[in-house]
C-alpha positions as CSV (number, residue, x, y, z in Angstrom):
1,X,-17.2,18.7,-27.0
2,X,-14.2,18.5,-24.2
3,X,-14.5,15.4,-22.2
4,X,-15.0,16.0,-18.3
5,X,-11.8,15.3,-16.3
6,X,-11.8,13.3,-12.8
7,X,-13.0,16.3,-10.7
8,X,-16.0,17.3,-13.1
9,X,-16.8,13.5,-13.0
10,X,-16.5,13.4,-9.4
11,X,-19.0,16.4,-8.8
12,X,-21.6,15.1,-12.0
13,X,-21.2,11.4,-9.7
14,X,-22.2,13.3,-6.4
15,X,-24.9,15.3,-7.6
16,X,-26.3,12.0,-8.5
17,X,-25.9,9.9,-5.3
18,X,-28.7,9.7,-3.2
19,X,-28.0,10.3,0.9
20,X,-29.2,7.2,2.3
21,X,-31.6,8.3,5.3
22,X,-30.0,5.9,7.4
23,X,-27.0,7.5,7.6
24,X,-28.0,10.5,8.9
25,X,-27.0,14.6,8.4
26,X,-23.9,13.9,10.0
27,X,-22.7,11.4,7.2
28,X,-24.1,13.9,4.6
29,X,-22.2,16.5,6.2
30,X,-19.2,14.6,6.3
31,X,-19.4,13.7,2.7
32,X,-20.2,17.3,1.6
33,X,-17.2,18.6,2.8
34,X,-14.9,15.9,1.1
35,X,-16.5,16.9,-2.2
36,X,-16.2,20.5,-1.5
37,X,-12.9,19.7,-0.9
38,X,-11.9,17.9,-3.6
39,X,-13.6,20.8,-5.8
40,X,-11.5,23.7,-4.1
41,X,-8.4,21.8,-4.2
42,X,-8.5,19.3,-7.0
43,X,-7.0,15.7,-7.3
44,X,-3.0,16.0,-7.0
45,X,-1.1,16.9,-10.2
46,X,2.3,17.2,-11.5
47,X,2.1,20.7,-9.6
48,X,2.0,19.4,-6.5
49,X,5.6,18.6,-5.0
50,X,4.8,15.0,-3.7
51,X,3.1,13.5,-6.9
52,X,5.1,15.0,-9.7
53,X,7.0,11.8,-11.0
54,X,3.5,10.5,-11.9
55,X,1.6,10.3,-14.7
56,X,-1.7,11.5,-13.7
57,X,-3.3,11.1,-17.2
58,X,-3.5,7.7,-16.6
59,X,-5.4,8.0,-13.6
60,X,-7.9,10.1,-15.3
61,X,-8.5,7.3,-18.0
62,X,-10.7,5.4,-15.0
63,X,-14.4,6.6,-14.8
64,X,-14.6,8.5,-11.3
65,X,-18.2,7.8,-10.6
66,X,-20.2,4.9,-8.6
67,X,-18.9,1.9,-10.3
68,X,-21.0,-1.4,-9.9
69,X,-19.4,-4.3,-8.4
70,X,-19.8,-8.2,-9.5
71,X,-20.7,-11.3,-7.9
72,X,-17.7,-13.3,-6.6
73,X,-17.4,-16.9,-7.5
74,X,-15.1,-18.4,-4.3
75,X,-13.9,-21.2,-6.6
76,X,-12.7,-18.7,-9.2
77,X,-11.3,-17.1,-6.3
78,X,-9.4,-20.0,-5.0
79,X,-6.5,-20.1,-7.4
80,X,-5.7,-16.6,-6.6
81,X,-5.2,-17.2,-2.8
82,X,-1.7,-17.4,-1.1
83,X,-1.6,-20.5,0.4
84,X,-2.0,-19.5,3.8
85,X,-4.5,-22.7,4.9
86,X,-5.0,-21.3,8.7
87,X,-5.2,-17.8,8.3
88,X,-8.1,-15.9,9.3
89,X,-9.1,-14.5,5.6
90,X,-11.1,-11.6,5.1
91,X,-12.0,-10.7,1.4
92,X,-13.0,-7.1,-0.1
93,X,-14.5,-7.3,-3.5
94,X,-14.4,-4.1,-5.4
95,X,-14.4,-2.4,-2.1
96,X,-17.2,-4.1,-0.1
97,X,-16.6,-6.9,2.4
98,X,-17.5,-10.3,0.9
99,X,-18.5,-12.6,3.8
100,X,-18.9,-15.8,1.2
101,X,-15.0,-15.4,0.6
102,X,-14.3,-14.7,3.8
103,X,-13.4,-16.8,7.1
104,X,-16.0,-17.8,9.5
105,X,-13.7,-19.0,12.3
106,X,-12.7,-16.1,14.5
107,X,-10.9,-16.5,17.8
108,X,-11.8,-14.5,21.1
109,X,-10.5,-11.0,21.1
110,X,-10.5,-10.6,17.5
111,X,-13.3,-8.3,15.8
112,X,-14.1,-8.4,12.1
113,X,-16.7,-5.7,11.5
114,X,-18.3,-5.2,8.0
115,X,-18.1,-1.0,7.6
116,X,-20.6,-1.0,5.2
117,X,-23.2,-2.9,7.3
118,X,-21.8,-0.8,10.2
119,X,-22.8,2.6,8.4
120,X,-26.4,1.5,7.4
121,X,-27.2,0.5,11.0
122,X,-25.1,2.4,13.3
123,X,-23.7,5.5,11.1
124,X,-22.4,7.4,14.3
125,X,-20.2,4.7,15.3
126,X,-19.1,4.2,12.2
127,X,-17.8,7.8,11.4
128,X,-16.3,8.2,14.7
129,X,-13.9,4.8,13.8
130,X,-13.0,6.5,10.6
131,X,-10.6,9.3,10.8
132,X,-12.0,12.4,8.4
133,X,-9.1,12.9,5.7
134,X,-8.4,16.3,5.0
135,X,-5.7,17.8,7.0
136,X,-2.7,16.8,4.8
137,X,-2.3,18.0,1.1
138,X,-1.9,14.5,0.1
139,X,-4.9,13.3,1.7
140,X,-7.3,14.2,-1.2
141,X,-8.0,10.7,-2.9
142,X,-8.2,9.5,0.7
143,X,-11.2,12.0,0.7
144,X,-12.5,11.0,-2.2
145,X,-12.8,7.1,-0.7
146,X,-13.9,8.7,2.7
147,X,-16.8,10.4,0.5
148,X,-17.8,7.4,-1.6
149,X,-16.8,4.4,-0.2
150,X,-19.5,2.1,0.3
151,X,-17.8,-0.5,2.3
152,X,-14.9,-1.9,4.3
153,X,-13.8,-3.6,7.0
154,X,-12.5,-2.6,10.6
155,X,-10.1,-5.3,12.2
156,X,-9.9,-5.0,15.7
157,X,-7.4,-7.2,18.2
158,X,-7.7,-7.1,21.9
159,X,-5.4,-6.0,24.4
160,X,-2.9,-8.8,24.9
161,X,-4.1,-10.8,22.4
162,X,-1.7,-12.7,20.9
163,X,-3.0,-14.2,17.0
164,X,-0.8,-17.1,15.7
165,X,-2.1,-17.3,12.7
166,X,-1.9,-14.3,10.1
167,X,-4.6,-12.1,9.0
168,X,-5.6,-12.2,5.4
169,X,-6.7,-9.1,3.8
170,X,-7.2,-9.9,0.2
171,X,-8.2,-6.8,-2.2
172,X,-10.0,-8.4,-4.9
173,X,-10.6,-6.4,-8.3
174,X,-13.4,-8.2,-10.6
175,X,-14.6,-5.5,-13.1
176,X,-13.7,-6.5,-16.4
177,X,-14.6,-2.9,-17.7
178,X,-12.8,0.1,-16.8
179,X,-14.0,1.3,-13.1
180,X,-13.0,3.0,-10.0
181,X,-14.0,1.4,-6.5
182,X,-13.7,2.9,-3.1
183,X,-12.8,1.3,0.3
184,X,-11.9,2.0,3.8
185,X,-9.9,-0.2,6.0
186,X,-9.5,0.7,10.0
187,X,-7.1,-1.7,12.2
188,X,-6.7,-1.3,15.7
189,X,-4.1,-3.4,17.7
190,X,-4.7,-3.1,21.6
191,X,-2.1,-2.2,24.2
192,X,0.4,-5.6,23.8
193,X,-1.7,-7.4,20.9
194,X,0.7,-9.0,18.7
195,X,-0.1,-10.3,15.3
196,X,0.7,-10.6,11.4
197,X,-1.3,-9.0,8.7
198,X,-0.9,-10.1,5.1
199,X,-2.5,-7.7,2.5
200,X,-2.9,-9.2,-1.1
201,X,-4.0,-7.3,-4.0
202,X,-5.5,-9.4,-7.1
203,X,-7.9,-9.3,-9.7
204,X,-10.0,-11.7,-11.5
205,X,-9.4,-12.2,-15.0
206,X,-8.2,-8.8,-16.8
207,X,-9.7,-6.8,-14.2
208,X,-9.4,-3.1,-15.2
209,X,-10.1,-1.4,-11.8
210,X,-8.6,1.5,-10.3
211,X,-8.8,0.8,-6.5
212,X,-8.8,3.7,-4.4
213,X,-8.1,3.0,-0.6
214,X,-8.2,5.1,2.7
215,X,-6.8,2.9,5.7
216,X,-5.8,3.5,9.2
217,X,-3.5,1.5,11.5
218,X,-3.3,2.1,15.4
219,X,-0.9,0.4,17.3
220,X,-1.3,0.4,21.4
221,X,1.3,0.6,24.0
222,X,3.5,-2.3,23.4
223,X,1.8,-3.9,20.9
224,X,3.8,-5.9,17.6
225,X,2.2,-5.9,14.1
226,X,4.1,-7.1,11.1
227,X,2.3,-6.1,7.9
228,X,3.5,-7.8,4.4
229,X,1.7,-6.2,1.3
230,X,1.8,-8.0,-1.9
231,X,0.6,-6.1,-5.2
232,X,-0.5,-8.6,-7.9
233,X,-3.0,-6.4,-10.0
234,X,-3.7,-7.3,-13.8
235,X,-1.6,-5.7,-16.2
236,X,-4.7,-3.5,-16.5
237,X,-5.6,-2.6,-13.1
238,X,-4.2,0.2,-10.8
239,X,-4.1,1.2,-7.6
240,X,-3.7,4.3,-5.1
241,X,-3.8,3.8,-1.3
242,X,-3.0,6.0,1.4
243,X,-1.8,4.9,4.7
244,X,-2.2,6.4,8.0
245,X,-0.2,4.8,11.1
246,X,-0.4,5.9,14.7
247,X,2.2,4.1,17.0
248,X,2.1,4.3,20.7
249,X,4.8,4.1,23.5
250,X,6.8,0.8,23.0
251,X,5.1,-0.6,20.1
252,X,6.7,-2.3,17.0
253,X,5.4,-2.0,13.3
254,X,7.0,-3.9,10.3
255,X,5.7,-3.2,7.0
256,X,7.2,-5.5,3.9
257,X,5.9,-3.9,0.9
258,X,6.4,-5.8,-2.7
259,X,5.0,-3.9,-5.8
260,X,4.9,-6.3,-8.3
261,X,2.0,-6.4,-10.6
262,X,-0.6,-3.8,-12.1
263,X,-0.4,-0.9,-14.3
264,X,-0.3,1.8,-11.9
265,X,0.6,2.2,-8.4
266,X,0.9,5.1,-6.1
267,X,1.3,4.2,-2.4
268,X,1.1,6.8,0.3
269,X,2.3,5.9,3.9
270,X,1.9,8.5,7.0
271,X,3.5,7.0,10.0
272,X,3.5,8.9,13.8
273,X,6.2,7.5,16.1
274,X,3.9,9.2,19.1
275,X,5.3,7.1,22.1
276,X,8.7,6.7,23.8
277,X,10.5,3.7,22.3
278,X,7.8,3.2,19.3
279,X,9.7,2.0,16.3
280,X,9.1,0.7,12.5
281,X,11.2,-1.0,10.1
282,X,9.8,-0.4,6.7
283,X,11.0,-2.4,3.6
284,X,9.9,-1.9,0.0
285,X,10.5,-3.6,-3.3
286,X,8.7,-2.8,-6.6
287,X,9.3,-3.8,-10.2
288,X,8.3,-1.1,-12.9
289,X,8.7,-3.1,-16.3
290,X,7.3,-2.7,-19.9
291,X,5.5,0.9,-19.3
292,X,4.4,0.6,-15.7
293,X,4.4,3.1,-13.1
294,X,5.4,2.8,-9.4
295,X,5.2,5.7,-7.2
296,X,6.2,5.2,-3.5
297,X,5.6,8.1,-0.8
298,X,6.4,8.1,2.9
299,X,6.2,10.6,5.8
300,X,7.6,9.5,9.2
301,X,7.4,11.5,11.8
302,X,9.4,11.0,15.2
303,X,7.1,12.6,18.2
304,X,8.5,10.2,21.3
305,X,11.6,10.2,22.7
306,X,13.9,7.6,22.1
307,X,11.9,6.5,18.6
308,X,13.3,4.0,15.7
309,X,13.1,4.2,12.1
310,X,14.9,2.0,9.6
311,X,14.1,2.2,5.6
312,X,15.1,0.1,3.1
313,X,13.5,0.7,-0.4
314,X,14.3,-1.2,-3.7
315,X,13.3,-0.4,-7.0
316,X,14.2,-1.9,-10.2
317,X,13.0,-0.5,-14.0
318,X,12.9,-2.1,-17.6
319,X,11.7,-1.3,-20.5
320,X,10.0,2.0,-20.2
321,X,9.1,1.3,-16.7
322,X,9.2,4.2,-14.2
323,X,9.3,4.4,-10.5
324,X,9.9,6.6,-7.7
325,X,10.7,6.7,-4.3
326,X,10.0,10.2,-2.4
327,X,10.6,9.5,1.8
328,X,10.8,12.4,4.2
329,X,11.3,11.8,7.9
330,X,10.8,14.5,10.3
331,X,12.2,14.3,14.0
332,X,10.3,16.5,16.5
333,X,11.8,18.9,18.9
334,X,10.2,16.2,21.5
335,X,12.0,12.9,19.8
336,X,15.1,13.6,21.8
337,X,17.2,10.4,21.5
338,X,15.6,9.4,18.4
339,X,17.2,7.1,15.4
340,X,16.6,7.2,11.8
341,X,17.8,5.3,8.8
342,X,16.3,5.9,5.2
343,X,17.9,4.0,2.4
344,X,17.2,3.9,-1.2
345,X,18.8,1.8,-4.0
346,X,17.6,1.1,-7.6
347,X,18.4,-0.5,-10.2
348,X,17.7,0.1,-14.1
349,X,17.9,-2.6,-16.6
350,X,17.1,-0.8,-19.9
351,X,18.1,3.2,-21.3
352,X,14.8,4.2,-21.6
353,X,13.6,3.2,-17.9
354,X,13.6,5.7,-15.0
355,X,13.6,5.9,-11.1
356,X,13.4,9.0,-9.0
357,X,14.6,8.8,-5.4
358,X,14.2,11.5,-3.2
359,X,14.9,10.9,0.7
360,X,14.6,13.4,3.1
361,X,15.5,14.2,6.6
362,X,14.4,17.1,8.9
363,X,15.8,17.1,12.1
364,X,14.5,19.6,14.6
365,X,16.3,18.7,17.8
366,X,20.1,18.0,19.0
367,X,20.9,14.1,20.2
368,X,19.6,11.8,17.5
369,X,21.2,9.7,14.9
370,X,20.1,9.9,11.5
371,X,21.4,9.3,8.0
372,X,19.8,9.0,4.6
373,X,21.0,7.8,1.5
374,X,20.0,6.8,-2.4
375,X,21.7,5.3,-5.6
376,X,20.2,4.8,-9.1
377,X,22.8,2.9,-11.2
378,X,22.9,-0.2,-13.3
379,X,24.4,-3.3,-12.7
380,X,27.9,-3.1,-11.6
381,X,30.2,-4.4,-14.9
382,X,33.0,-5.6,-12.7
383,X,30.3,-8.3,-11.4
384,X,28.8,-8.7,-14.9
385,X,32.6,-9.7,-16.3
386,X,33.6,-12.0,-13.3
387,X,30.5,-13.9,-14.1
388,X,31.0,-14.1,-17.7
389,X,34.4,-15.5,-16.8
390,X,33.2,-18.2,-15.0
391,X,31.3,-19.6,-17.9
392,X,27.9,-17.8,-18.1
393,X,26.7,-16.2,-20.9
394,X,25.7,-12.4,-20.4
395,X,22.0,-13.0,-20.1
396,X,22.2,-15.2,-17.1
397,X,24.8,-13.3,-15.4
398,X,22.5,-10.3,-15.6
399,X,19.7,-12.1,-14.4
400,X,21.7,-13.6,-11.4
401,X,23.2,-10.2,-9.9
402,X,19.2,-8.6,-10.5
403,X,17.8,-11.7,-8.7
404,X,20.6,-11.2,-5.7
405,X,19.5,-7.6,-5.5
406,X,15.6,-8.3,-4.7
407,X,16.6,-11.0,-2.6
408,X,18.0,-8.8,0.1
409,X,14.7,-7.6,0.5
410,X,12.6,-10.6,-0.2
411,X,14.4,-12.7,2.3
412,X,13.4,-10.8,5.1
413,X,9.7,-11.8,4.7
414,X,8.9,-13.5,7.9
415,X,6.2,-16.1,5.9
416,X,7.6,-18.8,3.5
417,X,4.1,-18.6,1.2
418,X,4.4,-14.7,0.4
419,X,8.2,-14.9,-0.1
420,X,7.8,-17.8,-2.3
421,X,5.2,-15.7,-4.4
422,X,7.1,-12.5,-4.5
423,X,9.9,-14.5,-5.7
424,X,7.8,-16.3,-8.2
425,X,6.7,-12.9,-9.5
426,X,10.4,-11.8,-9.9
427,X,11.2,-14.9,-11.5
428,X,8.6,-14.4,-14.2
429,X,9.7,-10.5,-14.7
430,X,13.3,-10.9,-15.1
431,X,15.0,-12.2,-18.1
432,X,16.4,-15.7,-17.9
433,X,12.9,-17.0,-16.4
434,X,13.5,-20.5,-16.4
435,X,16.7,-19.8,-14.4
436,X,15.2,-17.9,-12.1
437,X,12.4,-20.1,-11.3
438,X,15.0,-22.9,-10.4
439,X,16.5,-20.4,-8.0
440,X,13.5,-19.7,-6.6
């Protein structure tokens, strides 16, 4: 008997799901459209241009059905948290909002809404807030999250509101057995709002869950959002995420992506600079050691005039690890005066490691400044020779150069606790661990 693939298992799970009457016919129709699209298109595979570097057999190992959620012990969670003492904490446990572990003191101008509760109490409002995925070929996992997610969170910051302490969004995996959990996140920054969002992916014990996240981010006029993202999964856990961001005129978005844990991570970011003078800076660092896989895909569209993008992504692969960066910037005819810079630099530490870099530019208007570049190689032998000639052993010299390569990204992290956590994770994975911990 042939084992069912993910699409067949999704169809079987859908057939057994009840349509809660409280959510109404609109929700049932939307979910059916999502399942029909997945059934007709299938989930992404090697034949899809933007997914060709990923080992899809690993994704298929997880059970694509409705997985149970566990009760979270706040005391057990505490040691896994970043030391952000005054942050406004929001915990999603297996994709669902967990109020017992989340903060309760919410300042005026900040709204934190449980999407699971909203779906039951006011489904029309919930559906209006959630983007309906499907218009893009890379939306198929987002469609799955839209159809199956039973929870998530809406974070809304009022116009003109400046939040001094970070918003701390924790994605927690609890399942000890293989499971798949879906979640939705919506973040809205009103005009002139300013805040820092820290997003942290962690697991309790050896959680073996695949998380599938569909998320939306909207920046109003002249708003400023700094977004720090730390993937610290267990060795058995995996994550697929689809972020869609829209920037209005004069807004500023800064993202620092750190993928330093987990069995497999696939991150999709689709960002539109819609208004005049909108700007984004995207930094990324991933570590694919052992047999881990990391696949990053970005699609940035310049729509408004005088918009700006700066991307700096770095990857390290060791052992049999595999990494990929696939980034595309499109400058539309309306984006005269745009400025776009894209850089991908990658380091291979062992002969069997692999990293694929594919930066792309599509320019449809004159009077712009755009450039991109990518490098993949090993440590510089001249630098190694210099350090060894000054008395360092080769292993220590390699570790120093690798750590310096990473630190060009981590030093730009604006929050010290996140920066320290990232550098400790790197230190634990690099060859001379004790030395790296002292340097960190």
